[in-house]
C-alpha positions as CSV (number, residue, x, y, z in Angstrom):
1,M,82.1,9.2,85.8
2,I,82.7,10.7,82.4
3,V,84.2,14.3,82.7
4,P,85.5,16.3,79.7
5,T,89.0,16.9,79.3
6,F,89.0,20.1,77.4
7,V,86.6,23.1,77.2
8,S,86.9,25.6,74.4
9,G,90.3,24.1,73.7
10,L,91.5,24.6,77.1
11,P,92.3,21.8,79.5
12,L,89.8,21.7,82.1
13,H,92.0,20.3,85.0
14,P,93.6,23.7,85.8
15,L,90.5,25.4,85.5
16,I,88.7,22.9,88.0
17,V,91.7,23.0,90.3
18,H,91.8,26.6,90.5
19,A,88.1,27.2,90.5
20,V,87.1,25.0,93.5
21,V,90.1,22.9,94.7
22,A,87.9,19.8,94.8
23,I,89.8,16.8,95.1
24,P,87.6,14.4,93.1
25,L,86.9,16.7,90.2
26,A,90.4,17.8,90.1
27,T,91.6,14.1,90.1
28,S,89.2,13.0,87.3
29,T,89.8,15.9,85.0
30,G,93.6,15.5,85.6
31,E,93.5,11.8,84.7
32,G,91.6,12.7,81.5
33,L,94.1,15.3,80.6
34,E,97.0,12.8,81.5
35,H,95.7,10.4,79.0
36,N,95.6,12.9,76.4
37,L,99.2,14.1,76.8
38,P,102.6,12.2,76.2
39,R,103.9,10.4,79.4
40,T,106.8,12.2,80.8
41,P,108.4,12.1,84.1
42,A,107.1,15.4,85.2
43,I,103.6,14.7,84.4
44,A,103.9,11.3,86.4
45,A,105.5,13.1,89.3
46,H,102.4,15.5,89.2
47,A,100.0,12.6,88.9
48,E,101.6,10.9,91.9
49,L,101.5,13.9,94.0
50,G,97.8,14.4,93.2
51,D,97.0,10.7,94.0
52,Q,98.4,11.2,97.5
53,L,96.3,14.3,98.4
54,L,93.2,12.2,99.4
55,V,95.6,10.5,102.1
56,F,96.2,13.8,103.8
57,A,92.6,15.4,103.0
58,A,90.5,12.6,104.4
59,P,92.0,13.0,108.1
60,L,91.2,16.7,107.6
61,L,87.7,16.0,106.7
62,V,87.3,13.7,109.7
63,C,88.7,16.3,112.1
64,V,86.4,18.9,110.7
65,F,83.3,16.7,111.3
66,A,84.8,15.9,114.7
67,L,85.0,19.6,115.5
68,A,81.3,20.2,114.3
69,Y,80.1,17.1,116.4
70,L,81.8,18.3,119.4
71,D,80.5,21.8,118.9
72,G,77.1,20.5,118.8
73,R,77.6,18.5,121.8
74,R,78.7,21.5,123.7
75,R,75.8,23.7,122.6
76,R,73.3,21.2,123.6
77,G,74.9,20.8,127.0
78,S,75.0,24.5,127.6
79,A,71.3,24.8,126.4
80,A,70.3,22.0,128.8
81,A,72.0,23.9,131.8
82,R,70.3,27.2,130.8
83,A,66.8,25.4,130.5
84,S,66.9,24.7,134.3
85,G,65.0,28.1,134.8
86,P,66.0,31.5,136.4
87,G,67.3,31.6,139.9
88,T,68.4,28.0,139.9
89,V,72.0,26.7,139.9
90,A,72.7,24.1,137.3
91,A,75.6,22.0,137.2
92,P,77.8,22.0,134.2
93,P,77.5,18.8,132.1
94,A,79.6,16.1,133.5
95,T,81.6,15.6,130.3
96,S,82.5,19.1,129.8
97,G,86.1,18.8,130.8
98,R,86.4,15.7,128.4
99,L,84.5,17.6,125.6
100,R,86.9,20.6,126.0
101,V,90.0,18.3,125.8
102,A,88.6,16.4,122.7
103,A,87.7,19.8,121.1
104,V,91.2,21.1,121.7
105,L,92.7,17.9,120.5
106,A,90.4,17.9,117.3
107,A,91.2,21.8,116.5
108,V,95.0,21.1,116.8
109,L,94.8,18.1,114.5
110,T,92.6,20.0,112.2
111,V,95.2,22.9,112.1
112,V,98.0,20.4,111.4
113,F,96.3,18.5,108.6
114,A,95.2,21.8,107.0
115,V,98.9,22.9,107.1
116,V,99.8,19.4,105.6
117,C,97.1,19.7,102.9
118,G,98.1,23.2,102.2
119,V,101.8,22.1,101.6
120,Q,100.8,19.1,99.6
121,V,98.5,21.2,97.4
122,F,101.3,23.7,96.7
123,R,103.8,20.9,96.0
124,I,100.9,19.4,93.5
125,G,100.5,22.7,91.8
126,D,104.2,23.4,91.6
127,S,104.6,19.9,89.9
128,G,101.8,20.7,87.5
129,A,103.3,24.1,86.7
130,R,106.7,22.5,85.9
131,A,104.9,19.6,83.9
132,A,103.4,22.4,81.7
133,W,106.1,24.9,81.5
134,G,109.3,22.8,82.1
135,D,112.2,24.8,83.1
136,V,110.7,28.0,81.4
137,R,111.8,30.8,83.9
138,Y,109.9,34.2,84.2
139,A,112.4,37.1,83.3
140,P,110.9,40.5,83.5
141,Q,111.6,42.5,80.1
142,P,113.1,45.8,80.2
143,H,110.5,48.5,79.9
144,A,110.7,50.3,76.4
145,F,110.4,54.1,77.3
146,P,109.4,56.4,74.4
147,R,112.1,58.8,73.3
148,S,111.4,62.5,73.6
């Protein structure tokens, strides 16, 4: 896949990351940018952290799909119970207890992986900013007040 590295003289990588936070696009544009810049330890660290994100994001994606699947099973089970007609007693689906436990487990794992991914994205962004800006620190400038 050939992805442009620059758009109107600006590196596409930070624009993609901030616009969509899409791992494949961010990685592809980042690799293109990396090959057009001098290799520094800061860029190497940023690239390494970026490569690790997929390891954390893949389980998150699996958990989200598991939640969607379990929710669909729950909805189908409750629809079947309601379909038995008015005035009848319908037993809950036999797997409702297991589905509930699986859904809670999937929800907890989803939150854990989301937090881990958020921390990793922060680390990647911080290392990218350090690679771009080095040790430059923001120092507020004193306001110039007009003299009366």
